C-alpha positions as CSV (number, residue, x, y, z in Angstrom):
1,X,57.1,139.5,136.6
2,X,56.0,143.0,137.4
3,X,52.4,143.9,136.4
4,X,52.1,146.2,133.5
5,X,50.7,149.6,134.3
6,X,50.2,153.0,132.7
7,X,52.0,155.8,134.5
8,X,49.9,158.8,135.5
9,X,52.9,161.0,135.9
10,X,54.4,163.3,133.2
11,X,56.7,161.7,130.5
12,X,60.4,161.7,131.4
13,X,61.4,163.9,128.4
14,X,59.7,167.3,127.8
15,X,59.4,166.5,124.1
16,X,57.0,163.7,124.9
17,X,54.9,165.9,127.2
18,X,52.1,167.6,125.1
19,X,51.0,169.6,128.1
20,X,54.5,170.9,128.8
21,X,55.0,171.8,125.2
22,X,51.7,173.7,125.1
23,X,52.6,175.5,128.3
24,X,55.9,176.6,126.9
25,X,54.3,177.7,123.7
26,X,51.8,179.8,125.5
27,X,54.6,181.4,127.6
28,X,56.5,182.3,124.4
29,X,53.3,183.8,122.9
30,X,52.7,185.9,126.0
31,X,56.3,187.1,125.8
32,X,56.3,187.9,122.1
33,X,52.7,189.2,121.6
34,X,51.3,189.8,125.0
35,X,50.3,193.4,124.4
36,X,48.4,192.7,121.1
37,X,47.1,189.2,121.8
38,X,45.4,188.7,125.1
39,X,42.9,185.8,124.4
40,X,44.9,182.6,125.0
41,X,41.8,180.4,125.6
42,X,41.3,177.1,123.9
43,X,38.7,178.5,121.5
44,X,41.2,180.9,119.9
45,X,42.3,179.8,116.4
46,X,45.9,180.7,117.2
47,X,45.8,178.4,120.2
48,X,44.3,175.7,118.0
49,X,47.3,176.0,115.6
50,X,49.6,175.9,118.6
51,X,48.0,172.7,119.8
52,X,48.4,171.1,116.4
53,X,52.1,172.2,116.4
54,X,52.6,170.7,119.9
55,X,51.0,167.4,118.8
56,X,53.4,167.2,115.8
57,X,56.4,167.9,118.1
58,X,55.3,165.2,120.6
59,X,54.9,162.8,117.7
60,X,58.5,163.7,116.6
61,X,59.6,163.0,120.2
62,X,57.9,159.7,120.3
63,X,59.6,158.6,117.1
64,X,63.0,159.9,118.3
65,X,62.8,157.5,121.3
66,X,62.3,154.4,119.1
67,X,65.0,151.8,119.8
68,X,68.3,152.6,118.1
69,X,68.2,149.4,116.0
70,X,64.8,150.5,114.6
71,X,66.1,153.9,113.7
72,X,69.2,152.4,112.0
73,X,66.9,150.1,109.9
74,X,65.2,153.1,108.2
75,X,65.7,153.3,104.4
76,X,67.5,149.9,104.3
77,X,70.0,150.6,107.0
78,X,72.0,153.3,105.3
79,X,75.1,151.1,104.6
80,X,78.0,150.0,106.8
81,X,78.3,151.4,110.3
82,X,80.9,151.2,113.0
83,X,78.6,149.4,115.4
84,X,80.6,146.2,115.9
85,X,79.6,142.9,117.6
86,X,81.3,141.7,120.7
87,X,83.4,139.1,118.7
88,X,84.6,142.0,116.6
89,X,85.1,144.7,119.2
90,X,86.2,142.8,122.4
91,X,88.6,140.2,121.0
92,X,92.2,140.9,120.2
93,X,95.2,139.5,118.4
94,X,97.8,137.5,120.3
95,X,99.6,139.6,123.0
96,X,100.6,137.2,125.8
97,X,102.0,133.6,125.8
98,X,98.5,132.4,126.8
99,X,97.1,134.1,123.7
100,X,99.6,132.3,121.5
101,X,98.8,129.1,123.2
102,X,95.1,129.4,122.6
103,X,95.7,130.0,118.9
104,X,97.6,126.7,118.7
105,X,95.1,124.9,120.7
106,X,92.4,126.0,118.3
107,X,94.1,124.1,115.4
108,X,92.3,120.8,114.7
109,X,94.6,117.9,115.6
110,X,96.3,119.7,118.5
111,X,95.7,118.3,122.0
112,X,97.9,120.6,123.9
113,X,100.6,123.2,123.3
114,X,103.1,125.3,125.3
115,X,104.9,128.5,124.4
116,X,108.4,128.7,126.0
117,X,111.2,131.2,125.7
118,X,114.1,130.2,123.4
119,X,117.2,129.2,125.4
120,X,119.5,131.5,123.3
121,X,120.4,132.8,119.9
122,X,121.0,130.4,117.0
123,X,123.8,130.8,116.1
124,X,125.3,132.0,119.4
125,X,126.5,135.7,119.4
126,X,129.1,137.7,121.3
127,X,129.4,141.4,121.8
128,X,132.8,143.2,122.1
129,X,132.3,146.5,124.0
130,X,135.7,147.8,123.1
131,X,135.5,147.2,119.3
132,X,131.7,147.8,119.2
133,X,131.2,144.6,117.2
134,X,128.8,141.6,117.3
135,X,130.2,138.4,116.1
136,X,129.1,134.8,115.8
137,X,130.6,132.6,118.5
138,X,132.2,129.8,116.4
139,X,134.5,128.5,119.1
140,X,133.8,126.6,122.2
141,X,135.9,129.0,124.2
142,X,134.6,132.6,123.8
143,X,137.0,135.5,123.3
144,X,138.0,137.4,126.4
145,X,136.3,140.8,127.2
146,X,133.1,139.8,125.3
147,X,129.7,139.1,126.5
148,X,126.9,136.8,125.2
149,X,124.0,138.3,123.2
150,X,120.7,136.6,123.7
151,X,117.9,138.4,121.7
152,X,114.6,138.5,123.6
153,X,111.2,137.9,122.1
154,X,112.1,134.5,120.6
155,X,109.7,131.6,121.3
156,X,109.8,127.8,121.0
157,X,106.4,126.2,120.4
158,X,105.9,122.7,121.7
159,X,102.9,120.9,120.2
160,X,101.3,117.7,121.5
161,X,99.4,115.9,118.7
162,X,95.9,114.6,119.4
163,X,95.6,110.8,119.4
164,X,92.0,111.1,118.3
165,X,92.5,112.5,114.9
166,X,94.5,111.0,112.1
167,X,96.4,114.1,110.8
168,X,99.9,113.9,109.4
169,X,102.4,115.6,111.7
170,X,104.0,117.7,108.9
171,X,100.5,118.9,107.8
172,X,99.7,119.8,111.4
173,X,103.0,121.6,111.8
174,X,102.4,123.7,108.8
175,X,98.9,124.7,109.9
176,X,100.3,125.6,113.4
177,X,103.0,127.7,111.7
178,X,100.4,129.5,109.5
179,X,98.2,130.4,112.5
180,X,101.1,131.5,114.6
181,X,102.8,133.7,112.0
182,X,99.5,135.3,111.2
183,X,99.3,136.3,114.8
184,X,103.0,137.0,115.5
185,X,103.5,139.7,118.1
186,X,105.3,142.8,116.9
187,X,109.1,142.5,117.3
188,X,108.9,138.9,118.3
189,X,109.5,135.7,116.4
190,X,109.2,131.9,116.6
191,X,112.6,130.2,116.8
192,X,111.2,126.7,116.3
193,X,108.0,124.6,116.3
194,X,108.5,121.2,117.8
195,X,106.1,118.3,117.4
196,X,106.4,116.3,120.6
197,X,106.8,112.5,120.2
198,X,104.2,110.4,122.0
199,X,105.5,108.9,125.3
200,X,103.2,106.1,126.3
201,X,103.0,105.5,130.1
202,X,101.9,102.2,131.6
203,X,100.4,101.9,135.1
204,X,100.7,98.6,136.9
205,X,98.7,98.3,140.1
206,X,96.8,96.1,142.4
207,X,93.6,97.8,143.7
208,X,91.1,96.7,146.3
209,X,87.5,97.7,145.5
210,X,84.2,97.6,147.4
211,X,82.1,94.4,147.6
212,X,79.2,95.9,145.6
213,X,81.3,97.7,143.0
214,X,81.5,96.9,139.3
215,X,85.1,96.3,138.3
216,X,84.6,97.6,134.8
217,X,83.2,100.9,136.0
218,X,86.0,101.4,138.4
219,X,88.6,100.6,135.8
220,X,87.1,103.1,133.4
221,X,87.2,105.7,136.1
222,X,90.8,105.0,136.8
223,X,91.8,105.3,133.2
224,X,90.0,108.6,132.8
225,X,91.4,110.2,136.0
226,X,95.0,109.0,135.4
227,X,94.9,110.0,131.8
228,X,93.8,113.5,132.8
229,X,96.7,113.6,135.2
230,X,99.4,112.4,132.8
231,X,98.1,114.3,129.8
232,X,95.6,117.0,130.7
233,X,93.7,118.6,127.8
234,X,92.2,122.0,127.5
235,X,88.4,122.3,127.1
236,X,86.4,124.6,124.9
237,X,83.0,126.1,125.7
238,X,80.2,127.2,123.4
239,X,78.8,130.6,123.9
240,X,75.7,129.3,125.6
241,X,77.8,127.2,128.0
242,X,80.0,130.2,128.8
243,X,77.0,132.4,129.5
244,X,75.4,129.6,131.6
245,X,78.5,129.5,133.8
246,X,78.1,133.1,134.6
247,X,81.0,134.6,132.7
248,X,80.5,138.2,131.7
249,X,80.6,139.3,128.0
250,X,84.1,140.9,128.6
251,X,85.4,137.6,130.1
252,X,84.0,135.4,127.3
253,X,85.5,137.4,124.4
254,X,88.8,138.1,126.1
255,X,91.8,137.0,123.9
256,X,92.0,136.0,120.3
257,X,88.9,134.8,118.4
258,X,88.9,131.0,118.1
259,X,87.0,128.8,115.6
260,X,86.2,126.1,118.2
261,X,84.6,128.3,120.7
262,X,86.0,129.7,123.9
263,X,88.8,128.2,126.0
264,X,87.6,127.0,129.4
265,X,89.6,129.2,131.8
266,X,89.4,126.5,134.4
267,X,91.3,123.9,132.4
268,X,94.0,126.1,130.8
269,X,96.2,126.6,134.0
270,X,95.8,122.9,134.9
271,X,97.1,121.7,131.5
272,X,100.7,122.7,132.1
273,X,103.5,120.4,130.8
274,X,104.8,117.8,133.2
275,X,108.5,117.1,133.6
276,X,108.0,114.2,136.1
277,X,105.2,111.9,137.1
278,X,105.0,111.1,140.8
279,X,103.5,108.0,142.0
280,X,101.9,109.8,144.9
281,X,99.9,111.9,142.4
282,X,98.7,108.8,140.6
283,X,97.7,107.3,143.9
284,X,95.7,110.4,144.8
285,X,93.8,110.2,141.5
286,X,93.0,106.5,141.8
287,X,91.8,106.9,145.4
288,X,89.3,109.6,144.2
289,X,87.6,107.1,141.9
290,X,84.3,105.9,143.4
291,X,84.5,102.3,144.6
292,X,88.3,102.2,145.3
293,X,89.0,101.1,148.9
294,X,92.8,100.7,148.9
295,X,95.9,100.4,146.6
296,X,98.0,97.4,147.4
297,X,100.8,98.1,145.0
298,X,101.6,100.5,142.1
299,X,104.4,101.0,139.7
300,X,104.9,103.3,136.7
301,X,106.8,102.6,133.5
302,X,107.2,103.7,130.0
303,X,105.2,101.4,127.7
304,X,107.5,98.6,126.5
305,X,110.1,99.2,129.2
306,X,110.6,96.5,131.8
307,X,112.1,99.0,134.3
308,X,109.4,100.1,136.7
309,X,109.6,103.2,138.9
310,X,108.1,103.0,142.4
311,X,108.2,106.7,143.3
312,X,108.7,109.0,140.3
313,X,109.0,108.7,136.6
314,X,111.1,111.4,134.8
315,X,109.5,112.4,131.5
316,X,111.5,113.1,128.3
317,X,111.6,116.8,127.4
318,X,111.1,116.0,123.7
319,X,108.0,113.8,124.3
320,X,104.4,114.1,125.4
321,X,103.4,111.6,128.0
322,X,100.0,109.9,127.7
323,X,98.4,106.9,129.3
324,X,98.7,103.6,127.4
325,X,95.6,101.8,128.6
326,X,96.5,98.7,126.6
327,X,100.0,98.4,128.1
328,X,98.7,99.1,131.6
329,X,97.9,96.3,134.0
330,X,95.5,97.1,136.8
331,X,94.3,94.1,138.9
332,X,91.3,94.3,141.2
333,X,90.7,92.5,144.5
334,X,87.3,92.2,146.1
335,X,87.0,90.5,149.5
336,X,90.5,89.0,149.0
337,X,89.4,87.5,145.8
338,X,90.6,88.5,142.3
339,X,88.1,90.2,140.1
340,X,87.9,89.4,136.4
341,X,87.3,92.5,134.2
342,X,86.8,92.6,130.4
343,X,89.7,95.0,129.9
344,X,89.3,95.2,126.2
345,X,85.7,96.3,126.4
346,X,86.7,98.9,129.0
347,X,89.4,100.2,126.8
348,X,87.0,100.6,123.9
349,X,84.5,102.5,126.1
350,X,87.4,104.6,127.4
351,X,88.5,105.6,123.9
352,X,84.9,106.3,122.8
353,X,84.2,108.6,125.8
354,X,87.5,110.4,125.3
355,X,86.6,111.1,121.7
356,X,83.2,112.5,122.7
357,X,84.7,114.6,125.5
358,X,87.7,116.0,123.7
359,X,86.6,116.5,120.1
360,X,85.5,120.1,119.7
361,X,84.1,120.9,116.3
362,X,84.5,124.3,114.7
363,X,81.6,126.6,115.3
364,X,79.9,128.8,112.7
365,X,80.7,132.5,113.2
366,X,77.1,133.2,114.2
367,X,77.4,130.7,117.0
368,X,80.4,132.4,118.6
369,X,79.1,135.9,118.6
370,X,76.3,137.9,120.2
371,X,74.3,139.2,117.3
372,X,71.8,142.0,118.1
373,X,68.3,141.6,117.0
374,X,67.6,143.2,113.6
375,X,65.8,146.5,113.7
376,X,62.3,147.1,112.4
377,X,61.8,150.0,110.0
378,X,59.0,152.2,111.3
379,X,58.8,154.8,108.5
380,X,59.6,157.6,110.9
381,X,59.9,160.0,107.9
382,X,56.2,159.8,107.3
383,X,54.7,163.2,108.0
384,X,51.1,164.5,107.8
385,X,50.8,168.2,107.4
386,X,49.3,170.3,110.3
387,X,46.2,171.1,108.2
388,X,45.1,167.4,108.5
389,X,44.7,167.9,112.2
390,X,42.7,171.1,112.0
391,X,38.9,171.2,112.0
392,X,37.1,171.3,108.6
393,X,35.9,174.8,109.6
394,X,39.4,176.1,108.8
395,X,39.0,175.2,105.2
396,X,42.5,173.9,104.7
397,X,42.2,170.1,104.8
398,X,41.5,167.9,101.9
399,X,37.8,168.5,100.8
400,X,37.3,171.1,103.6
401,X,36.1,173.7,101.2
402,X,33.0,173.0,99.1
403,X,33.0,173.7,95.4
404,X,30.6,176.5,96.0
405,X,33.1,178.4,98.1
406,X,33.7,181.9,96.7
407,X,37.2,183.2,95.7
408,X,37.6,185.1,98.9
409,X,37.2,182.0,101.0
410,X,39.6,180.1,98.8
411,X,42.1,182.9,99.0
412,X,41.9,183.0,102.8
413,X,42.3,179.3,103.0
414,X,45.3,179.4,100.7
415,X,46.8,182.2,102.8
416,X,46.5,180.0,105.9
417,X,48.0,177.1,104.0
418,X,50.9,179.2,102.9
419,X,51.5,180.3,106.5
420,X,51.4,176.6,107.6
421,X,53.6,175.5,104.8
422,X,56.6,177.1,106.5
423,X,55.9,175.3,109.7
424,X,55.1,172.1,107.9
425,X,58.4,172.2,106.0
426,X,60.4,172.7,109.1
427,X,58.7,169.8,110.8
428,X,58.9,167.5,107.7
429,X,62.6,168.1,107.5
430,X,63.0,167.1,111.2
431,X,61.2,163.9,110.5
432,X,63.3,163.3,107.4
433,X,66.5,164.0,109.4
434,X,65.4,161.4,112.0
435,X,65.0,158.8,109.2
436,X,68.5,159.9,108.0
437,X,70.2,158.7,111.2
438,X,71.5,155.5,109.5
439,X,73.1,157.5,106.8
440,X,74.6,159.9,109.3
441,X,76.3,156.9,111.0
442,X,77.3,155.3,107.7
443,X,81.0,155.0,107.0
444,X,80.5,154.0,103.3
445,X,82.2,156.2,100.7
446,X,79.1,157.9,99.5
447,X,77.3,161.3,99.6
448,X,78.6,163.4,102.4
449,X,75.2,165.0,103.0
450,X,74.5,165.5,106.7
451,X,71.1,167.3,106.4
452,X,68.0,165.7,105.0
453,X,64.6,167.2,103.9
454,X,61.4,166.1,102.3
455,X,58.5,167.8,100.6
456,X,55.2,167.9,102.4
457,X,52.4,165.8,100.7
458,X,49.4,167.9,99.6
459,X,46.1,166.9,98.2
460,X,46.0,166.9,94.4
461,X,42.8,168.8,94.3
462,X,44.2,171.7,96.2
463,X,46.0,174.7,94.7
464,X,49.8,174.3,94.8
465,X,51.5,176.4,97.4
466,X,55.0,175.8,96.1
467,X,56.3,176.2,92.6
468,X,55.4,173.1,90.6
469,X,58.9,172.8,89.4
470,X,60.3,172.7,92.9
471,X,61.0,169.0,93.5
472,X,63.0,166.8,95.9
473,X,66.4,167.6,94.1
474,X,65.8,171.3,94.4
475,X,64.9,170.9,98.1
476,X,68.0,168.8,98.8
477,X,70.2,171.3,97.2
478,X,68.5,174.1,99.2
479,X,68.8,172.2,102.5
480,X,72.5,171.3,101.9
481,X,74.4,172.0,98.7
482,X,76.2,168.8,97.8
483,X,79.9,169.0,98.2
484,X,79.8,172.3,100.0
485,X,82.6,173.1,102.4
486,X,80.1,173.4,105.2
487,X,78.7,169.9,104.4
488,X,82.2,168.4,104.4
489,X,83.0,170.1,107.8
490,X,79.8,168.7,109.3
491,X,80.6,165.2,108.0
492,X,84.1,165.7,109.4
493,X,82.8,166.6,112.9
494,X,80.4,163.6,112.8
495,X,83.3,161.2,111.9
496,X,85.3,162.7,114.7
497,X,82.4,161.9,117.0
498,X,82.4,158.3,115.8
499,X,86.1,158.0,116.3
500,X,85.8,159.5,119.7
501,X,83.5,156.6,120.8
502,X,86.6,154.4,120.3
503,X,88.9,156.9,122.0
504,X,90.6,157.5,118.7
505,X,91.5,160.6,116.8
506,X,92.8,161.4,113.3
507,X,94.6,164.6,112.8
508,X,92.7,167.4,111.1
509,X,95.9,169.2,110.1
510,X,95.4,170.0,106.4
511,X,99.2,170.3,105.8
512,X,99.5,166.5,106.1
513,X,97.2,165.9,103.1
514,X,98.8,168.7,101.2
515,X,102.3,167.4,102.0
516,X,101.3,163.9,100.8
517,X,99.9,165.3,97.5
518,X,99.2,169.0,96.9
519,X,95.4,169.6,96.9
520,X,93.0,172.5,97.4
521,X,91.2,172.8,100.7
522,X,88.0,171.0,99.7
523,X,89.9,168.1,98.1
524,X,92.2,167.9,101.2
525,X,89.1,167.7,103.5
526,X,87.6,165.0,101.2
527,X,90.8,163.0,101.4
528,X,90.8,163.4,105.2
529,X,87.2,162.1,105.4
530,X,88.2,159.1,103.3
531,X,91.0,158.3,105.8
532,X,88.6,158.5,108.7
533,X,86.0,156.3,107.1
534,X,88.7,153.7,106.4
535,X,89.9,153.9,110.0
536,X,86.3,153.3,111.2
537,X,85.7,150.5,108.8
538,X,88.8,148.7,110.0
539,X,88.5,149.7,113.6
540,X,88.5,146.1,115.1
541,X,91.6,145.1,113.1
542,X,93.5,148.4,113.7
543,X,92.7,148.2,117.4
544,X,93.3,144.5,118.1
545,X,96.3,144.1,115.8
546,X,98.2,147.2,116.8
547,X,100.8,145.0,118.5
548,X,100.9,142.3,115.7
549,X,103.8,142.0,113.3
550,X,103.6,141.3,109.6
551,X,103.0,137.7,108.5
552,X,106.0,137.1,106.4
553,X,104.8,133.6,105.5
554,X,102.1,135.4,103.4
555,X,103.9,137.8,101.1
556,X,102.4,141.3,100.9
557,X,101.3,141.3,104.5
558,X,102.3,144.3,106.6
559,X,101.8,145.2,110.3
560,X,98.6,146.9,111.2
561,X,100.6,149.5,112.9
562,X,101.7,150.9,109.5
563,X,98.0,151.4,108.5
564,X,97.2,152.9,111.9
565,X,99.9,155.5,111.6
566,X,99.1,156.2,107.9
567,X,95.4,156.8,108.7
568,X,96.3,158.8,111.8
569,X,98.2,161.1,109.4
570,X,95.1,161.4,107.3
571,X,96.5,159.4,104.3
572,X,93.9,157.0,102.9
573,X,94.8,153.7,101.1
574,X,94.6,155.4,97.7
575,X,97.4,157.7,98.8
576,X,100.7,157.1,96.9
577,X,102.7,157.7,100.0
578,X,104.6,154.7,101.3
579,X,106.7,154.3,104.4
580,X,108.3,151.2,105.9
581,X,108.4,149.5,109.3
582,X,111.4,147.3,110.0
583,X,111.3,144.9,112.9
584,X,114.8,144.5,114.2
585,X,114.2,140.9,115.4
586,X,113.8,139.8,111.8
587,X,117.4,141.1,111.0
588,X,119.0,138.7,113.6
589,X,121.7,136.2,112.5
590,X,120.7,132.9,110.9
591,X,122.6,129.7,111.1
592,X,123.7,130.2,107.4
593,X,125.6,133.3,108.6
594,X,128.2,131.2,110.4
595,X,130.3,131.0,107.2
596,X,131.1,134.7,107.5
597,X,134.5,135.4,108.9
598,X,133.9,139.2,109.5
599,X,131.9,140.5,112.4
600,X,128.2,140.2,111.9
601,X,127.7,143.8,112.9
602,X,130.3,146.6,113.1
603,X,129.9,149.9,115.0
604,X,127.1,148.4,117.0
605,X,125.8,151.1,119.3
606,X,124.6,148.6,121.9
607,X,125.0,144.9,122.8
608,X,121.5,143.9,121.7
609,X,120.2,145.8,118.7
610,X,117.3,143.3,118.1
611,X,115.1,143.0,121.2
612,X,111.9,145.0,121.2
613,X,113.1,147.5,118.7
614,X,111.8,148.8,115.3
615,X,112.5,151.5,112.8
616,X,110.2,153.6,110.7
617,X,111.6,154.8,107.4
618,X,109.8,157.8,105.8
619,X,110.4,159.7,102.6
620,X,112.7,162.6,103.3
621,X,110.4,165.1,101.7
622,X,108.3,165.1,104.8
623,X,111.2,165.8,107.2
624,X,111.2,169.6,107.1
625,X,107.4,170.1,107.4
626,X,106.0,167.1,109.2
627,X,108.9,165.7,111.4
628,X,107.4,166.7,114.7
629,X,103.9,165.5,113.8
630,X,105.2,162.2,112.5
631,X,107.4,161.7,115.6
632,X,104.5,162.4,117.9
633,X,102.0,160.0,116.2
634,X,104.8,157.4,115.9
635,X,105.4,157.5,119.7
636,X,101.7,157.5,120.5
637,X,100.9,154.5,118.4
638,X,103.9,152.3,119.0
639,X,103.3,149.9,121.9
640,X,104.9,151.2,125.0
641,X,107.3,148.3,125.5
642,X,108.9,148.8,122.1
643,X,111.7,151.3,121.2
644,X,111.0,153.1,117.9
645,X,113.5,154.9,115.7
646,X,112.8,157.2,112.8
647,X,114.9,157.4,109.6
648,X,114.5,159.6,106.5
649,X,115.5,158.5,103.0
650,X,115.5,160.1,99.7
651,X,113.3,158.5,96.9
652,X,116.0,156.4,95.3
653,X,117.6,155.0,98.5
654,X,114.1,154.4,99.9
655,X,113.0,152.4,96.8
656,X,116.3,150.4,96.9
657,X,115.9,149.6,100.6
658,X,112.2,148.6,100.1
659,X,113.2,146.2,97.4
660,X,115.9,144.7,99.5
661,X,113.7,144.4,102.5
662,X,111.1,142.6,100.4
663,X,113.8,140.2,99.3
664,X,114.7,139.6,102.9
665,X,111.1,138.8,103.9
666,X,111.0,136.3,101.0
667,X,114.2,134.7,102.1
668,X,112.8,134.5,105.7
669,X,109.7,132.8,104.4
670,X,111.8,130.1,102.6
671,X,114.1,129.7,105.6
672,X,111.3,129.4,108.2
673,X,109.1,127.1,106.1
674,X,111.5,124.9,104.3
675,X,114.6,124.9,106.5
676,X,113.2,125.2,110.1
677,X,109.7,124.0,109.8
678,X,110.2,121.4,107.1
679,X,107.3,122.4,105.0
680,X,106.9,124.0,101.6
681,X,106.1,127.7,101.2
682,X,102.7,128.7,100.2
683,X,99.8,131.0,100.9
684,X,98.6,130.5,104.5
685,X,95.0,130.0,105.2
686,X,93.3,132.9,107.0
687,X,93.0,132.7,110.7
688,X,89.4,132.6,112.1
């Protein structure tokens, strides 16, 4: 640890350097009054006043360099700010297959899961290029001159249930569905969720161990290593464990937030699904167990199956292989003599250790986030007038003048106090503005004041310098009239600064607010500020969920992309303007459509109108005035891998379409939950 020392050099910032401030002040005095004022020595009263001013400025500089958390703690913190924690700012909603897999792995009762592409459309579809139609392929032999249509972005979810928790498979399947649909990527969908049947595997082997080895310990090691080979599990880390392993903050908080901690990146790639179990792999794992000298014989079999495989065991695609220690038979030989092992006791120990190693409890939110230390309020607004630093000889401090002073002395003292009052008020306002930092960074819907001021405390025994009726309210109105256009514009620039810290912008074009609802200029600016505050408050959600679709298992949910575009247009939530986002993948054919004899889609412009495509539907009243702006923002905000279309509808057709689309989402909810997932509809629990 470096020894503490006091630097003898000048402060880093000029505002902290009293000598530099005094030097600059003297230079300005010489420039402004050099011909009339020539005595700049320390004994001159003017220089004394300058020194007091420089001291007050250096005090302001010292307070300005207080830690940011301390400044934000002034006056109770000033409300909500857009200073988010790592768990809020660095995590994201599901984007990749690994992200979706992590979300499923976070569900209690899930041991492992895999996200795989769906093999094809259900029902199968054919596209006729000549007729421009898409039809359901009901025949085994497809029509000539047609081509298959396989929509992309459809996933099958394979779930391996944990054998350590007694959770009903249907309940687990519902929970998995709720988590997945709450994080469904935009323009993608889940074709099916499959709960894999347990596939117990028995290992039958004869193993030679060392003369000094304990057979029970060796058997326990074999069970654990072979089990990890057959059915690997994904581990979770606590925040402290992740930091201890040397992971950076960005690496720790990469991906979706999870309730059980952070997925161990070392175990995720190793926990891939096996389609075959090779005896050579099992031999390799057994030979790595301490104490094993040789393997005399080994066979693999499904538990309860008399057929043993000497080289490789093919695994069922609909099952999840796992070691069945009870059905396994591993014999030990030591110095050519059989070794008796209490297998039942070893199996109990193996089960207990597996439970301790693989059960990851949910962590409290505070335990999976880096919470900054709370700030300490330092009362930076506290200001003592310059007169309190002047010698009593000047007659301006509290009790500086005796009662016997004549009127001339009192008048001269009050004249100096009046001169200092202007300087004091400027400095007091600066101290008050520093204490106002938390309110400046606040994104609450409150007063839009950007300038702060405070009255200078004076001794009650002194003659008042200001009008006795001039109070804090009058000063605040003088410093910045509430609701003035200038105040709104300053607040607007400050919100732009905060948005810029996230590389975000919200249009300042007033015609957008006026087009949404005719307003005067001041009201339009106020509405724009409201939209910007909402954007900043919801920044983590609007940033991480830009590529997340609506959760149609929870009615009323809409994609975050709608809110992003709405706020980018300067329309707050209170705006009565509504536009729709339609994900084409949700309009694909369902098995119930097979009864239709007519083509599923006529006049199809392309073979696949579903994959990675969406359409925005806006009220037609915006078309003439805002079409170019809406198109630009739509293209900027839509994820680059998606193709976006824009439609305009008059009020009545738009209302009719909105009602029909809501009915469609309700039907999809029933279809996915009841028909495909086998669970009843309901309100999903929120994801962590």
